C-alpha positions in Angstrom: 88.5 61.2 166.7 90.4 64.4 166.1 89.1 66.9 163.6 91.3 67.0 160.2 93.2 69.8 161.4 94.3 68.2 164.5 96.3 65.4 162.7 100.1 65.9 162.4 101.1 66.8 158.8 102.8 63.3 157.8 99.4 61.7 158.7 97.4 64.3 156.9 99.8 63.6 153.9 99.0 59.9 154.0 95.3 60.4 154.3 95.5 62.5 151.2 97.3 59.7 149.3 94.7 57.1 150.4 91.8 59.2 149.3 93.1 59.0 145.6 92.3 55.2 145.7 88.9 54.3 144.1 86.0 54.3 146.2 88.0 55.8 149.2 86.7 58.9 151.0 88.0 60.9 153.6 86.6 58.7 156.4 87.8 55.8 155.0 91.2 57.1 154.2 91.4 58.2 158.0 90.4 55.0 159.3 93.1 53.2 157.1 95.8 55.7 157.8 95.1 55.5 161.6 95.1 51.4 161.3 98.6 51.7 159.4 99.8 53.9 162.4 99.1 51.0 164.8 101.2 48.4 163.0 104.4 47.4 164.3 107.3 49.4 162.7 108.7 46.4 160.6 105.3 45.6 159.2 104.7 49.2 158.2 108.1 49.0 156.6 107.2 45.9 154.8 103.8 47.5 153.6 105.7 50.5 152.4 108.3 48.3 150.7 105.6 46.5 149.0 103.9 49.6 147.5 107.4 51.1 146.6 108.5 48.1 144.7 105.1 47.9 142.8 106.5 49.8 139.6 109.8 47.8 139.7 108.3 44.5 140.3 105.1 44.7 138.2 105.6 45.3 134.4 103.5 44.8 131.1 103.3 41.7 129.2 105.0 42.2 125.9 102.4 40.3 123.9 98.9 41.2 125.3 99.6 44.3 127.7 98.3 42.4 130.7 100.4 42.8 134.2 103.1 40.5 134.5 106.5 40.3 136.3 110.0 41.2 134.4 110.2 40.7 130.8 108.2 37.5 130.6 104.8 37.1 128.9 101.9 37.1 131.5 100.7 33.6 132.8 97.7 33.7 130.2 100.0 34.2 127.3 102.4 31.6 128.5 99.7 29.0 129.2 100.0 26.1 126.6 96.3 25.4 127.4 94.8 28.6 126.0 93.2 28.9 122.6 95.5 31.2 120.6 93.1 31.4 117.6 90.7 33.7 119.9 91.6 37.3 121.2 89.5 39.1 123.6 90.1 43.0 123.6 89.4 44.7 126.6 89.8 48.3 127.6 92.0 47.9 130.6 94.0 45.0 132.2 91.6 45.1 135.3 88.7 43.9 133.1 90.8 40.5 132.7 89.9 39.3 136.2 86.3 39.6 135.8 86.2 37.6 132.7 88.6 35.0 133.9 86.3 34.7 137.1 83.3 33.8 134.7 85.1 30.6 133.5 83.9 30.9 130.1 86.8 32.0 128.2 89.9 30.2 127.4 91.4 32.3 124.7 94.0 35.1 125.0 93.6 38.8 125.6 94.5 42.1 124.2 94.6 45.3 126.4 93.6 48.2 124.4 94.8 50.8 126.9 91.7 52.8 126.9 88.9 53.9 124.4 88.1 56.5 122.0 87.1 59.6 123.8 87.4 62.9 121.7 86.6 65.1 124.6 89.4 63.8 126.4 91.5 64.1 123.6 91.9 60.2 123.5 92.1 59.2 119.8 93.3 56.0 117.9 96.9 56.8 118.3 96.6 56.4 121.9 95.2 52.9 121.8 97.1 49.6 121.2 95.5 48.8 117.9 98.7 48.4 115.8 99.9 45.9 118.2 96.6 43.9 117.9 96.8 43.9 114.1 100.5 42.7 114.3 99.2 39.8 116.3 96.4 39.1 113.4 99.1 39.2 110.6 99.9 35.6 110.5 96.5 34.4 110.3 96.5 32.2 113.5 93.9 34.3 115.0 90.2 33.4 113.7 88.0 35.3 116.1 88.2 38.7 117.9 86.0 39.3 120.6 85.4 43.1 121.4 84.6 43.3 125.3 84.3 46.9 125.9 81.9 48.5 128.0 78.6 49.5 126.8 78.6 53.3 127.1 78.8 55.7 124.3 82.7 55.8 124.1 82.6 51.9 124.4 80.2 51.3 121.8 82.0 53.9 119.5 85.4 52.4 120.0 83.9 48.9 119.3 82.5 50.0 116.0 85.8 51.6 115.0 87.6 48.6 115.8 85.3 46.4 113.8 85.7 48.5 110.7 89.2 48.7 111.1 90.0 45.1 111.7 87.3 44.0 109.1 89.2 41.7 106.4 92.2 41.0 108.8 90.3 38.2 110.8 87.6 35.9 110.0 85.2 37.0 112.8 84.7 39.8 114.9 82.0 39.6 117.7 81.2 41.8 120.7 79.5 40.7 124.1 75.9 40.4 123.9 73.0 39.7 126.3 73.6 39.9 130.1 75.2 43.3 130.0 72.9 46.3 130.6 73.0 49.1 128.0 75.5 51.7 129.1 76.9 49.2 131.8 80.5 49.3 132.8 82.2 45.7 132.3 84.3 46.4 135.4 81.0 46.1 137.7 79.5 43.0 136.0 79.3 39.8 138.2 80.8 36.5 136.7 77.5 35.0 135.6 76.6 38.1 133.8 80.0 38.1 131.9 79.4 34.4 131.1 76.0 35.1 129.8 77.6 37.9 127.6 80.4 35.6 126.2 78.0 32.8 125.3 75.6 35.0 123.5 78.3 37.3 121.7 77.2 38.4 118.4 79.0 39.6 115.1 79.9 43.2 114.5 
């Protein structure tokens, strides 16, 4: 395999882009770039078009902040089979897939868009808290489950939300046993998330 200096500049640029993906190091990026180089031109164009169309084809649910297409609500918000009286608050839309795989939650979601982190200048104004409060205003929601990771920022954000939402909803709970202290919800398996949902406790 050629050394990095021997790759043509366009290939080096592609490797640099691939390295920005989570969990992809230099060697993995090289393997992916070289594999792409072996694709038929029409397949490579299709691959590139799929990436280029992502910001156009994929948008954000106007109700919960999950990913969707166009201006329509996401498939979860649009489903008549979900329990609209329970909202699960998550930090990022990527957390929704893990909870859904657990099969233990049939309510709706609300994507917070981050968490409180003073060191990163992330305050309450950067989070989607006001839109959550608007969803609680009509009294339909009876429980808010705060499903944030168990690290310092996640716990601080959960406590802040519990205080702020107090009196706006009947019950505020958080995930309980099954999740290790300081653990990231994104890396928990479905069985662990199911146990945490089943044993959630009041905040």
